[in-house]
PLY file of the C-alpha trace (Angstrom):
ply
format ascii 1.0
element vertex 112
property float x
property float y
property float z
element edge 111
property int vertex1
property int vertex2
end_header
-41.84 -2.99 11.07
-39.13 -5.54 11.80
-36.51 -6.42 9.27
-36.99 -9.71 7.43
-35.37 -12.79 8.93
-32.41 -14.29 7.10
-32.62 -17.71 5.59
-30.67 -20.46 7.35
-28.02 -20.55 4.62
-27.44 -16.79 5.10
-26.77 -17.05 8.83
-23.20 -17.08 10.06
-23.67 -20.17 12.18
-20.41 -22.01 11.50
-17.27 -21.03 13.40
-13.91 -21.78 11.78
-10.71 -21.69 13.78
-7.21 -22.27 12.46
-3.62 -21.72 13.48
-1.16 -19.56 11.62
2.27 -18.06 12.08
2.75 -14.64 13.59
4.09 -13.38 10.25
1.01 -14.59 8.35
-1.30 -13.11 10.97
0.45 -9.74 10.75
0.13 -9.76 6.97
-3.59 -10.56 7.11
-4.18 -8.01 9.89
-2.33 -5.30 7.94
-4.20 -6.08 4.71
-7.55 -6.08 6.51
-6.79 -2.78 8.23
-5.64 -1.16 4.99
-8.99 -2.14 3.41
-10.93 -0.86 6.40
-12.25 -4.35 7.24
-12.14 -6.60 10.26
-9.93 -9.67 9.91
-13.02 -11.91 9.69
-14.64 -9.79 6.95
-11.35 -9.61 5.05
-10.94 -13.41 5.12
-14.61 -13.92 4.12
-14.18 -11.68 1.09
-10.90 -13.35 0.11
-12.23 -16.91 0.26
-15.47 -16.07 -1.56
-13.67 -14.10 -4.27
-15.60 -10.91 -3.58
-13.82 -7.66 -4.44
-11.97 -5.95 -1.62
-12.27 -2.23 -0.99
-9.36 -0.25 -2.33
-6.55 0.64 0.01
-7.44 3.83 1.84
-4.59 6.34 1.80
-4.54 8.54 4.86
-4.06 12.30 4.44
-0.62 11.90 6.06
0.42 9.24 3.53
-0.92 11.37 0.68
1.21 14.34 1.85
4.27 12.09 2.03
3.62 10.78 -1.47
3.19 14.31 -2.88
6.41 15.46 -1.20
8.30 12.43 -2.48
7.02 13.15 -5.98
8.32 16.73 -5.72
11.68 15.45 -4.53
11.72 13.01 -7.44
11.02 15.80 -9.91
13.88 17.86 -8.48
16.22 14.88 -8.70
15.21 14.29 -12.32
15.91 17.93 -13.18
19.34 17.68 -11.57
20.05 14.44 -13.38
19.11 15.99 -16.73
21.49 18.90 -16.12
24.28 16.52 -15.18
23.72 14.37 -18.27
23.63 17.45 -20.53
26.97 18.58 -19.18
25.69 21.56 -17.24
27.15 21.95 -13.75
29.36 18.87 -14.04
29.36 17.50 -10.51
30.65 13.96 -11.16
30.36 13.15 -7.48
26.64 13.87 -7.53
25.83 11.46 -10.36
26.13 8.34 -8.20
24.19 9.97 -5.40
21.42 11.02 -7.79
21.11 7.49 -9.12
20.92 6.13 -5.57
18.30 8.74 -4.62
16.20 7.83 -7.65
16.39 4.15 -6.72
15.34 4.88 -3.14
12.50 7.10 -4.31
11.22 4.33 -6.59
11.30 1.87 -3.68
9.38 4.25 -1.42
6.77 4.88 -4.12
6.28 1.13 -4.60
5.79 0.71 -0.86
3.30 3.59 -0.76
1.29 2.17 -3.68
0.97 -1.25 -2.01
0 1
1 2
2 3
3 4
4 5
5 6
6 7
7 8
8 9
9 10
10 11
11 12
12 13
13 14
14 15
15 16
16 17
17 18
18 19
19 20
20 21
21 22
22 23
23 24
24 25
25 26
26 27
27 28
28 29
29 30
30 31
31 32
32 33
33 34
34 35
35 36
36 37
37 38
38 39
39 40
40 41
41 42
42 43
43 44
44 45
45 46
46 47
47 48
48 49
49 50
50 51
51 52
52 53
53 54
54 55
55 56
56 57
57 58
58 59
59 60
60 61
61 62
62 63
63 64
64 65
65 66
66 67
67 68
68 69
69 70
70 71
71 72
72 73
73 74
74 75
75 76
76 77
77 78
78 79
79 80
80 81
81 82
82 83
83 84
84 85
85 86
86 87
87 88
88 89
89 90
90 91
91 92
92 93
93 94
94 95
95 96
96 97
97 98
98 99
99 100
100 101
101 102
102 103
103 104
104 105
105 106
106 107
107 108
108 109
109 110
110 111
């Protein structure tokens, strides 16, 4: 039994071509890849307002995120001790703040 034929309005008969900058292309290509879609399917979903698949986190990225979370927890514990007056390493305070800022930036990048 053959599958049913599509109606004319369902066929992908129209070809659209447009120019874009390299930067825009790289953004679209990255977004499409992160959703597990081809560029054409990604653009089709975007222009029709259909929901995109969630970003797929690779096992490698997940391990990095878990490790960064552990590092963040350790930094927070050190910061608490410094603020409570235990082990008063004044030199470490600035470094801890900088590490927390960097960790937040990395987490934001990983979530995107």
